[in-house]
C-alpha positions as CSV (number, residue, x, y, z in Angstrom):
1,M,7.0,-22.6,-10.9
2,V,9.3,-25.7,-13.2
3,F,6.0,-27.3,-14.3
4,L,4.4,-23.9,-15.8
5,F,7.6,-23.1,-17.7
6,S,8.4,-26.6,-18.7
7,A,7.7,-28.1,-21.6
8,T,7.2,-31.9,-20.9
9,Q,6.5,-32.8,-24.1
10,S,8.5,-32.7,-27.4
11,P,7.5,-29.8,-30.1
12,D,6.0,-32.4,-32.8
13,R,5.0,-34.7,-30.9
14,K,0.8,-34.3,-31.0
15,I,-1.2,-33.3,-27.8
16,D,-3.9,-35.2,-27.1
17,S,-5.8,-32.6,-24.8
18,V,-5.4,-28.3,-25.8
19,F,-6.5,-25.5,-24.3
20,S,-9.2,-24.3,-26.7
21,Q,-11.1,-21.2,-27.0
22,N,-13.7,-22.5,-24.7
23,H,-11.3,-22.1,-21.6
24,T,-10.1,-18.7,-23.1
25,Y,-13.5,-17.3,-23.2
26,V,-13.9,-18.9,-18.9
27,I,-11.0,-17.5,-17.4
28,K,-11.9,-13.8,-19.5
29,G,-15.5,-14.3,-17.9
30,I,-14.2,-14.8,-14.8
31,A,-11.3,-11.5,-15.2
32,V,-14.2,-9.6,-16.8
33,L,-16.7,-10.9,-13.9
34,F,-14.2,-9.5,-11.3
35,M,-13.3,-5.9,-13.2
36,V,-16.8,-4.5,-13.4
37,L,-17.4,-5.6,-9.8
38,H,-13.8,-3.9,-8.4
39,H,-14.8,-0.6,-10.6
40,V,-18.5,-0.7,-8.8
41,N,-17.6,-1.1,-5.6
42,N,-14.3,1.8,-6.1
43,K,-13.2,0.9,-3.2
44,Y,-9.1,-0.1,-3.4
45,Y,-6.9,-1.9,-0.6
46,N,-3.1,-1.0,-1.9
47,S,-1.6,-1.9,1.3
48,I,-0.6,-4.2,3.5
49,N,-3.0,-3.2,6.3
50,L,-5.9,-5.8,7.4
51,Q,-7.5,-2.9,9.5
52,W,-8.4,-1.3,6.2
53,Y,-11.4,-3.8,6.0
54,L,-13.0,-2.5,8.9
55,Q,-12.6,1.4,8.2
56,H,-14.1,0.4,4.9
57,S,-17.1,-1.4,5.6
58,A,-20.7,-1.0,7.3
59,D,-21.7,-4.1,8.6
60,I,-20.2,-8.1,7.2
61,G,-22.3,-7.6,4.2
62,D,-20.2,-4.5,3.0
63,L,-16.8,-6.7,4.6
64,I,-17.7,-10.1,2.1
65,L,-18.1,-7.6,-0.6
66,L,-15.3,-5.5,-0.5
67,F,-13.1,-8.8,-0.1
68,F,-14.2,-9.6,-3.4
69,S,-14.0,-6.1,-5.1
70,T,-10.6,-5.4,-3.7
71,A,-9.4,-9.0,-4.4
72,G,-11.4,-8.3,-8.9
73,K,-7.5,-6.0,-9.1
74,V,-6.9,-10.2,-10.0
75,C,-8.1,-8.9,-13.9
76,V,-5.7,-7.5,-15.2
77,P,-2.7,-9.7,-14.5
78,L,-5.5,-12.1,-15.9
79,L,-6.1,-10.5,-19.4
80,T,-2.5,-9.9,-19.5
81,I,-1.6,-13.2,-18.9
82,L,-4.3,-14.4,-21.9
83,S,-3.6,-11.6,-24.5
84,G,0.3,-12.6,-24.4
85,F,-0.4,-16.1,-24.6
86,G,-2.9,-15.6,-27.6
87,L,-0.8,-13.7,-29.1
88,S,2.2,-16.1,-29.3
89,K,-0.3,-19.2,-30.4
90,S,-1.4,-16.5,-33.1
91,Y,2.3,-16.3,-33.9
92,L,3.6,-19.4,-33.3
93,K,0.9,-20.1,-36.5
94,Y,1.9,-17.3,-38.0
95,K,5.2,-18.0,-38.6
96,A,4.7,-21.4,-40.0
97,N,3.8,-20.1,-43.3
98,H,5.4,-16.8,-42.9
99,K,9.0,-15.3,-42.4
100,G,11.5,-11.8,-42.6
101,F,11.5,-8.7,-41.0
102,S,8.4,-7.5,-43.1
103,S,6.2,-10.2,-41.7
104,E,6.6,-9.0,-38.2
105,V,5.3,-5.2,-39.6
106,R,2.1,-7.2,-41.0
107,F,1.8,-9.2,-37.4
108,T,1.5,-7.0,-35.9
109,I,-0.3,-4.2,-38.0
110,S,-3.3,-6.8,-37.8
111,H,-4.0,-7.4,-34.8
112,L,-3.7,-4.1,-33.7
113,L,-6.6,-3.0,-36.2
114,Q,-8.0,-6.5,-34.8
115,F,-8.2,-4.3,-31.1
116,Y,-8.7,-0.9,-33.2
117,S,-12.0,-2.5,-34.7
118,V,-13.4,-2.9,-31.5
119,F,-12.0,-0.1,-29.7
120,W,-12.9,2.9,-32.4
121,I,-16.7,1.0,-32.2
122,Y,-16.7,2.0,-28.7
123,L,-15.0,5.2,-28.8
124,L,-17.4,6.6,-31.7
125,L,-20.7,5.8,-29.3
126,Y,-18.8,7.6,-26.8
127,T,-18.5,10.3,-28.9
128,I,-21.6,10.1,-29.5
129,K,-23.1,10.7,-26.6
130,D,-21.6,13.2,-25.2
131,T,-22.6,14.7,-28.1
132,I,-20.2,16.0,-30.1
133,F,-19.5,14.4,-32.5
134,L,-20.8,16.6,-35.1
135,K,-19.3,19.3,-33.9
136,L,-15.3,17.8,-34.2
137,F,-13.9,20.8,-35.6
138,Q,-15.9,23.6,-33.5
139,L,-15.1,21.8,-30.2
140,Y,-11.2,20.8,-31.4
141,G,-10.5,24.0,-33.4
142,F,-7.3,23.5,-35.9
143,T,-4.5,24.0,-33.6
144,F,-1.3,21.4,-34.0
145,K,-1.8,20.7,-30.0
146,A,-5.5,20.2,-30.3
147,W,-5.4,18.0,-33.2
148,S,-2.5,15.8,-31.5
149,N,-4.8,15.5,-28.4
150,V,-7.5,14.2,-31.0
151,F,-4.6,11.4,-32.7
152,L,-3.9,10.3,-28.8
153,Q,-7.4,9.3,-28.5
154,V,-8.1,8.0,-32.1
155,F,-5.1,5.5,-30.9
156,G,-6.4,4.6,-27.4
157,L,-3.0,6.9,-25.7
158,S,-4.7,9.4,-24.3
159,K,-3.9,8.0,-20.7
160,L,-0.6,7.5,-21.8
161,F,0.4,10.7,-22.3
162,G,-2.0,11.9,-18.9
163,I,-4.7,13.6,-21.0
164,K,-7.7,13.9,-19.1
165,N,-9.9,15.8,-21.5
166,F,-9.2,18.2,-23.8
167,G,-11.0,20.8,-26.4
168,T,-12.3,24.1,-26.5
169,K,-13.9,26.4,-23.3
170,T,-17.1,25.9,-24.0
171,F,-16.7,21.8,-24.5
172,I,-14.9,19.2,-23.2
173,I,-14.2,16.0,-23.7
174,R,-13.6,13.1,-21.7
175,S,-10.9,11.1,-22.4
176,F,-12.1,7.4,-23.5
177,G,-10.5,4.2,-22.7
178,D,-8.2,3.3,-19.6
179,W,-4.4,2.8,-19.2
180,F,-5.0,-1.2,-19.5
181,V,-5.5,0.5,-23.2
182,S,-2.8,2.2,-24.0
183,A,-0.6,-0.8,-22.3
184,I,-2.7,-4.0,-24.4
185,I,-1.1,-1.2,-28.0
186,I,2.4,-0.7,-26.4
187,F,2.0,-4.6,-25.8
188,Y,1.4,-5.4,-29.3
189,I,3.4,-3.3,-30.6
190,I,6.6,-4.4,-28.8
191,F,5.0,-8.7,-29.0
192,P,8.0,-9.9,-31.7
193,I,10.6,-8.2,-29.6
194,L,9.7,-10.6,-26.1
195,F,8.4,-13.1,-28.1
196,W,12.6,-13.8,-29.0
197,I,13.6,-12.6,-25.6
198,T,11.8,-15.5,-24.1
199,K,12.2,-18.2,-26.5
200,K,15.7,-17.3,-26.3
201,S,16.1,-17.8,-22.2
202,K,13.0,-18.1,-20.3
203,V,15.1,-17.3,-16.7
204,T,16.5,-14.1,-18.5
205,A,12.8,-12.8,-20.5
206,I,11.2,-13.2,-16.3
207,I,14.2,-11.6,-14.6
208,L,13.5,-8.9,-17.0
209,A,9.9,-8.8,-16.5
210,A,10.0,-9.2,-12.5
211,A,12.5,-6.8,-12.5
212,P,9.9,-3.7,-11.9
213,W,8.4,-5.7,-8.6
214,I,11.4,-6.8,-7.5
215,F,12.5,-2.5,-7.3
216,K,9.3,-1.3,-7.3
217,P,9.9,1.4,-4.5
218,Y,12.4,3.3,-6.6
219,V,10.4,3.0,-9.8
220,N,7.6,3.8,-8.3
221,A,9.9,7.1,-7.5
222,L,10.6,7.3,-11.1
223,G,7.1,8.5,-11.9
224,I,5.7,5.5,-13.3
225,R,2.9,3.5,-11.3
226,T,1.6,0.0,-10.5
227,D,-0.9,0.5,-13.0
228,S,1.4,1.3,-16.4
229,V,2.5,-1.3,-18.6
230,V,5.9,-1.7,-16.9
231,F,4.2,-3.2,-13.7
232,C,2.3,-6.0,-16.9
233,M,5.2,-7.1,-18.3
234,L,5.4,-10.1,-15.4
235,A,2.4,-11.3,-16.8
236,F,2.5,-11.0,-20.5
237,V,5.8,-12.8,-20.8
238,T,4.2,-15.5,-18.4
239,G,1.3,-15.5,-21.1
240,I,4.4,-16.1,-23.6
241,L,6.1,-18.6,-22.3
242,F,2.6,-20.8,-21.4
243,A,2.1,-20.5,-25.3
244,Q,6.3,-21.4,-26.0
245,C,6.0,-24.7,-23.3
246,R,2.5,-26.0,-23.8
247,T,1.8,-25.7,-20.4
248,L,-2.2,-24.5,-20.5
249,D,-2.3,-27.3,-23.4
250,N,-1.2,-29.8,-20.2
251,L,-2.7,-28.7,-17.6
252,T,-6.1,-29.6,-19.3
253,S,-4.8,-32.8,-19.4
254,L,-4.8,-32.8,-15.7
255,T,-8.4,-34.5,-15.3
256,G,-8.0,-36.4,-12.3
257,A,-10.0,-35.2,-9.4
258,K,-7.1,-34.6,-6.9
259,Y,-6.2,-31.9,-9.9
260,K,-9.3,-30.7,-9.6
261,V,-9.1,-30.7,-5.3
262,L,-5.9,-29.1,-6.0
263,S,-6.7,-25.9,-7.6
264,I,-9.6,-25.5,-5.4
265,F,-7.1,-25.3,-2.7
266,L,-4.3,-23.2,-4.9
267,V,-7.4,-20.8,-5.6
268,L,-8.5,-20.5,-1.9
269,L,-5.1,-20.2,-1.1
270,G,-4.7,-17.0,-3.5
271,F,-7.7,-15.2,-2.9
272,A,-6.4,-15.1,1.1
273,L,-3.3,-14.0,0.0
274,R,-4.8,-11.5,-1.7
275,L,-6.9,-10.3,0.8
276,V,-3.7,-9.7,3.2
277,F,-0.9,-8.7,0.5
278,S,-3.1,-6.8,-2.0
279,F,-1.3,-6.3,-5.4
280,Y,1.3,-7.5,-4.7
281,A,-0.4,-11.0,-4.5
282,D,-2.1,-10.7,-8.0
283,Y,0.0,-12.5,-10.4
284,F,0.0,-15.7,-8.3
285,F,-4.0,-15.3,-7.3
286,A,-4.3,-14.4,-11.1
287,L,-2.4,-18.0,-12.1
288,T,-4.7,-20.1,-9.6
289,L,-7.8,-18.6,-10.8
290,I,-6.4,-20.1,-14.8
291,C,-6.2,-23.7,-13.0
292,F,-9.7,-23.3,-11.2
293,G,-10.8,-22.5,-14.1
294,T,-10.1,-24.5,-16.3
295,L,-9.8,-27.8,-14.3
296,V,-13.2,-26.7,-12.6
297,L,-15.3,-24.3,-14.0
298,S,-14.8,-25.6,-17.7
299,A,-16.2,-29.4,-16.5
300,I,-19.3,-28.5,-14.9
301,K,-21.8,-28.4,-17.3
302,Y,-24.2,-25.2,-17.9
303,L,-22.0,-23.0,-15.4
304,D,-18.9,-22.8,-17.6
305,R,-21.7,-21.8,-20.4
306,F,-22.0,-19.0,-18.3
307,F,-18.2,-17.5,-17.5
308,I,-18.1,-18.2,-22.0
309,L,-20.7,-16.2,-22.2
310,F,-19.3,-13.1,-20.5
311,G,-15.9,-13.9,-21.6
312,K,-17.1,-13.6,-26.0
313,H,-18.0,-10.6,-24.7
314,S,-15.3,-9.5,-22.1
315,A,-13.5,-7.2,-24.6
316,N,-16.5,-5.1,-25.3
317,I,-17.9,-4.9,-22.0
318,W,-14.2,-4.1,-20.6
319,L,-14.5,-0.8,-22.5
320,S,-17.7,0.1,-22.3
321,H,-18.9,-0.9,-18.5
322,I,-16.8,2.5,-17.0
323,V,-19.3,5.1,-18.7
324,I,-22.6,2.6,-18.5
325,L,-21.5,2.6,-14.4
326,Q,-20.9,6.9,-14.6
327,M,-24.3,7.0,-15.9
328,V,-25.8,4.7,-13.4
329,N,-24.0,6.3,-10.7
330,K,-26.2,9.4,-12.2
331,A,-29.3,8.2,-12.7
332,Y,-30.1,6.1,-9.3
333,H,-28.5,5.4,-5.8
334,F,-28.8,1.8,-6.0
335,T,-27.3,-0.3,-3.7
336,K,-23.8,-2.2,-4.5
337,P,-24.9,-5.3,-5.4
338,V,-27.9,-4.6,-7.5
339,K,-25.7,-2.2,-9.2
340,Y,-23.0,-4.3,-10.3
341,L,-26.4,-6.5,-11.8
342,I,-27.4,-3.3,-13.7
343,V,-24.4,-2.6,-15.2
344,L,-23.5,-6.0,-15.9
345,A,-26.6,-6.6,-17.7
346,I,-26.6,-3.4,-19.4
347,A,-22.8,-4.1,-20.9
348,L,-23.9,-7.7,-22.1
349,L,-27.1,-5.8,-23.8
350,L,-25.1,-3.9,-25.3
351,S,-22.0,-6.0,-26.1
352,L,-24.7,-8.3,-28.0
353,T,-26.5,-5.5,-30.0
354,V,-23.0,-4.7,-31.2
355,E,-21.9,-7.9,-31.9
356,F,-25.6,-8.3,-33.9
357,V,-25.0,-4.9,-35.7
358,K,-21.0,-5.5,-37.1
359,K,-22.7,-9.3,-38.0
360,I,-25.2,-7.5,-40.1
361,T,-23.0,-4.5,-42.2
362,W,-20.5,-7.3,-42.7
363,Y,-18.0,-5.4,-40.5
364,S,-16.7,-8.9,-38.6
365,K,-15.8,-9.8,-42.3
366,G,-14.5,-6.4,-43.7
367,V,-11.7,-6.3,-41.0
368,K,-11.2,-10.3,-41.3
369,K,-10.2,-9.1,-45.0
370,L,-8.6,-6.3,-43.9
371,R,-6.5,-8.9,-41.5
372,A,-5.7,-11.2,-44.1
373,L,-4.8,-8.8,-47.3
374,I,-2.6,-7.4,-44.3
375,E,-1.0,-10.2,-44.0
376,K,-0.6,-11.4,-47.7
377,R,-0.3,-15.4,-46.6
378,Q,2.6,-17.1,-48.2
379,Q,4.5,-20.3,-47.6
380,K,8.0,-20.2,-46.2
381,N,10.0,-23.1,-48.8
382,P,7.4,-23.0,-51.7
383,A,9.8,-25.9,-53.6
384,A,9.8,-28.2,-50.5
């Protein structure tokens, strides 16, 4: 733990090894592959009772699939850690040339725009799929409640407010986006505060972020589920600390064979602990996967490209795979391994198509220019 949260180098010292964008993609690739498997199997181990596996598997094949699909819940802390890390790295660069409270607001709005630029595309596709887009007024009406539901839907907050569906008696609109969409949006908004707290005191940040897990029964008694922003706080703060302490940059410098062997041992241990202790071990399992992905998978030629491919399209696959899974379930009764491959293939193909359309329509360039306009680049000390 000392290695994870201690800066071993001076902030002004040049680091030869850097946790690159490709390293991030590898970890995101692991996360999204786990995520899709987790939802395709649709059986969740959320307690400490090993008999559960035998009760929910018909043969050894089912049992092995269950081991990996339930462990797939690790996608949540993995993606949350990377979100905190990525935002922090961007923030550190941004603050080198910006100052003042308004710059904090502009940073937040800029990154929210980046997220929504992805989210809104899939919201639109989902809306068109349900053949309701051209009947907007007929569907929602003109009441305040109806349009407030539209507002929450558009900004990815419908799950946060417990809205499962809405509309008229004739047309029912199913809300789009899972609880993690709302969690990410909230983290984007409160990020500058969390970054400041962790910079002032690492120990305080870890204690506050870990508190919901320490007092989980009491937090659950308040009606707050484990799938909520509160229980993701520890992973998000960890990502911030990783950026501030240059932990992942230091990790990439451990190129010796002994470190690769150690990372393999740790990821197997993390997997075993997850099988026994369910989501209580997800945080540790996520840390071991980051080590394994960085030191082992990223170093294997061609295999790393596989994970990088899915990592690059992880956000799109995340937002589309549930809808695709629902459609595949209605179309035909596939075995779960086949269904997994079909959903992955369709989600990846859809993502490639969306990215191509964004490129030829200048959508991505437009978002980039708008973000640059919002951020209004300036020098901290123009006279220096």
